[in-house]
N, C-alpha and C positions, 0 to 999 in steps of 0.2 A: 383282241383278248388283253387284258390286265396280266401282271406278271406276279408271280411270287415267289420269293427266294427260297430256296432250300439249301441244304449244306453248308446254311453258313458258318458253322463248324461240326466238327466230324460226330460229335455228340448227337444234334440235331437228326443223323441217321443212323440207327442202328437196327441189323441184320442178322437172325438167329438162324442157321441152317436146318431144316429139319429131315431127317436120313434116319429110318431104322437100321440099325447094324447088329450084325450077329456077334457073340463074344463068347469067348473061353477062355480056358488057360494059355499059357504061353507055349507049353509043352505041346500042344494038340493043333495050334495054328501056325501058319505060315505068314502072317501078316499083324503088324501091332495098328491098333489106329489111336489118331490123336486128335486132341481138341485144339484148335488155334483160334488164338484171339489175337485180334490184328487193329491198328491203326496206324494210317499213312503206309502202309506197305500193298504192291496188289499180291494175289495169291500166286501169281509166276514167281515173284521175287522171292517171298516167304519160303516158298518149297526152294529154291533154287540156295537161297541161304540156307536152310535147315539141310541138306545136302553136301555142301560144303563144309558146316560144322563138324557132321557126321563122317565127311570122307567116304560118301557113296554116290554112285552115278547119280546123275539128274532123275532121271526115269524111276530111281526106287521110291521116290516121293510122289504120291498122285493124290489127285482132289477131284471129287465128282462135280465138281461145279467153281466158277470164277466171283469174287468178290469185291467190290471195289475198294480204292484204298483212300477214299475222302469219306469216310464213314468208320464207325464202329462195329466190325464184323466177327462174325462167331461160326467156323465152321471144321469140319472133319477131313483129316488128311489120312492115309495108308501108306506104312514103310514095310518094307521086308526085313524081315528078323527085328527083336526085338531091342530097343533102346532102353538104359537105365533112368530111373527118375533124374539122376545127378547129373546126368549129359543135357538132359532136357531143360533143368531148372538153369545150368551154364549157358546152353542158347539164349532163353528168355532174358537173362543178365545182360548178355553182350548186345542186344536189340534192342535196349531198351534207353530212350531219351527223352528232351520234354517235349519234342514236337512228335513222335513217332514211335511204338512199341510193337513187338511181339510178346505174346505167351504161350507156350507150347506144354501140354499135360496128357498124361497118358490116359488113354478110354478103356480101352481093352483090345482083344485079340480075333482074328477071324479069318477064313480060307482063303479070301480072294482080295486083291488089291481094290481101290474104289476106282471107277471111271466115268467117263462124262455119259450123262445120262441115269445115273444112279439115284439123281437127288430126286425127293418128293417135291421140295419146294422151299420157302423162305417166309419167315415171320418179320414183320417190318413195323417199327415204330418211327415214324418221323416227324420232323415240327417244319412247319410251313411257315414262313415269315414274310413280315409287310404287305399282309393282306390289307386293301381297304375297309373303312368301318362297315360300309354296309354288307359286304360280304362276311365279316365278321359276325355281325349282326343276327346274320341268317343261319351261319353255324350255330350261334350261341342258342337261339332261340329254336332249332331246328331238332328232329330226333338225333339221339346219340349213337345210332346206327344206320348205315345206310347201304343199300343194294346198288353196285354200281357194274356197270356195262361198260367197257372202255376196249378202244381199238389196241391189238397188242403189238406195237410198234417196238422196235430196238432204239433204245434211247440214246442220246449223244455219247453216254458213257461208254458204249461201245465201239467207238470210233476215235477214242484219242483218251490220254490221261488227263485228269483236271490240270486247265493252265495252258496244255498244249494243242497244237492245232488236230482238227478232227479230220484225221486223213487215213486212218488205218486202213479203208477200205482200198483207198488208191495203192496203197503200200501191198495189200492183199491181190490187187488185179495185178501189180506189177511181177508181183511171183508166179502169178498164175500163167502170166506170159513167158515168161522166163527173163525178165529185165532185171538183172540183178543189179545195176546201177543205178537206175530210177529206184528199186524198191532200198538199197542202201541209202541213196540221197535223201529220201522221206524218212528211213528209219533215223539217220543222224538229226534231223528238227524234229522228232516226235515228242521230244521231253520223257520219253520212257526209259527205265534202268538202263535196258537193251540198247536205246539209240542213244544214253550217256558212254556206253562202251564204245560205240560205234564212231564217237567223234575223237577217241584217241587211237583207232586203227589206221595202220597206215600200208596195210597190205591190199587185195584184191577185194573188191565187194562180195564175190563168191565164196571166196574164203571165210569172210569173217560170217556171213549167213551160212554157212557150212557148219560153223561152228557153235550157233545157238542150241540152246535145250530145242530138240524140234518141235515141243509141243508149241514154241513161239511161233513160228512161222505159220503152221497150222493155225492158231489163233488168228492171224492176219488175212488167210485165206476165208477164214469164218466171218471176220468183219466185212469184206466185200461180197460174203453172200447174205449178210445180213442187210448191206445198202440195195443191194438190187430186189431182196425181198420186200423192204419196206416201199417201194416205187410202185412194186405192183399191187401191195395191199392199199397204198394211195389211190391207186385207179379204182381200185373196188370200192372204197368208201366213197369217193367223188360219183359214181354211179349209183350206188345204194341210198345216200343219205339225202337226197332230192333239193340240195342247196343249203339244207342245214349246217353245214359247215365252217371252219376256218381256217386258212392259211399261215402256216407261221413256220418261219427258217430259225432254227437255234444253232448259232457255231457253225453256220455253213449248210446243215441238215436241214432238206425239208419234210414240213409234215402238213397233214391235211386232219384234223381232228372233227367228230361232230359234235356238235352244240349243245344236243339234247339228248339221254338216255334211249329215246323210240329212235332218232337216226344211229346210235350205236347197235340197237336191235336188227334195225333193219339191214344193217352191214352184215351182222349176225347172218340172218335170214339168207342172204345173198350168198356168203361165200365163210361157210363155217371155217373151213380151213385153207390153205395155201401149200404148197410142195416147196421146201426148203433144202438149198445142197448145203451138206453136210460134209465137212472135211474133218477126220480123225486120224491120231496117231497112233497105231497099232501093230504090234508084231514087226518093229523096224521099220515101219513105210506109211506112207498118208494115204489113207483110204478115202475114196468120196462115195457116197450114195445120196439119194434124197428121202426125207423124211417130211410127214405133216405136221405143220405149227400151226395151232388155234389164231385165228384172224381176229377174233373177240373173246376178251375173256369176262367173267363176271367173277366179283366179290363180294364178301360183306365188308364194310368200311367203320371202323368206330371213330367217333371225334370227341376229343376233351381239350382241356386246357385252353378255353378261346379267351385269352386275356392281351392287355396292352403287349408289344413287340420291344422288349427293352433294350435290341438292337438296333431298330429302325422307330425313332420318336413318330408319334402320330401313326402310327402304322398297327397290326394286331398279329397273333399268333396263335396256330394251334396245332395240338398234337392227333395224327393219324397214326391208326392201327391196324393191321390186315395182314392176310395170308395170301402167298401168290403162290401158284405153279412154278415149278422149275423152266427157267426161262424168260418169264417174265418181268418187266422194269418198273420197279416201284415209281419211279418220278415221273413217267409216263403216265402211271395210272393216277398219281395225285394231281398230275398237270390236268389231266380230262376230268376227274373229280372236280377240281376247283372252276375248271371252265365251264362245266354243267351247272353249277350253282350260280356263278355270274349271269348264265343265260336266264336260269330263274328268277335270278333277281330283277333283272332287264324285264322280263315279261310283269312280274309284280309290280314294278314301277309303271308299267304303260297302263294298269288297270287302278292307278291311284289317282285321285282328283287332282286336277290340275294344280291348284295353288299349293298341295304339297310337292308334287314334284320341282315345282319352282324354287321352292325352299329349300330343296336338296341339293339343287344344283347350285344355289347361292354358297351354301355350306360346303361344297365341294370348291368351288372356285376362292374359297376363302381360305384352302389347308394350304400348306407348303407343299410344292412337289418334292418327290423322295425318290431316288432310283431304287429299280429292283432289275433282278434278271432272274429268269426260271433255272 
């Protein structure tokens, strides 16, 4: 499986949350809705910073979903009680530098706070870089829109922050087993905002963990459930796809991808959904239940902007735009889309006359090698 480069710069990965919100006048509603645009911050970090700025408890600020910190993202927050535009502007100005920023603006008012599960989905615009010339040609000469079936794995960002070890599932497992010392040790090396705070903590692990925003330990428990779910899904892919798969390990997280749309549809026919262990913070306690999660998702994916990649000489880039339901990962969708295109290209090459295949082999061998990672 060839590699592409995703998120080479944050602007390569833009996400807009899709969520229908009721709105009304402040006097008639208990909650204010805010629009958060950010670069370089996790959602938990942004909510915590806003709560501290306003002098309210952390759980007074809520979101319907989590957004990556290594992209440019747009999502909604809810806040108990109104806040003035001036205080929002002051907060945004204080969270702005050359590398990362937050901007919060008023959106409207409603009767309920946002909760996990309220989100309808997300619109993505993703630049894939370091494509080989053959794949770029296939994309440039192919249709502008594609129907994509992809296996709905949790991707690596579920298991750690950019540049950090992908171990949040291990942290969640330690919390579920009541092993505070191991959870604290994993947290300290995680590279996350709370991990950096843990490095300066000199008291007991249990005391530090108890002082976190309770939604953060819940997230780690969910990471462990996600890792377990991925493992069950890999087993279904291997059983259904009939050998039309490729095994990939990314940052220590294993995946088995179908190489064709037909193989992905075979997984869908065998296993439309898998049960997922879900953890939530509600009414002052951690709640656990089970819910169905789609094993395979279908979407329409647009392709444009196929051009030489200015960041990777000799390689190509393209722009991909699409909508995904809540809980799906754009990176795993893109990786599988490009894998299916590469497989289609390989099948096309097998049908080429032998002299043409030999000329292409010589051209490939003459090109300099470039490092790339998914």
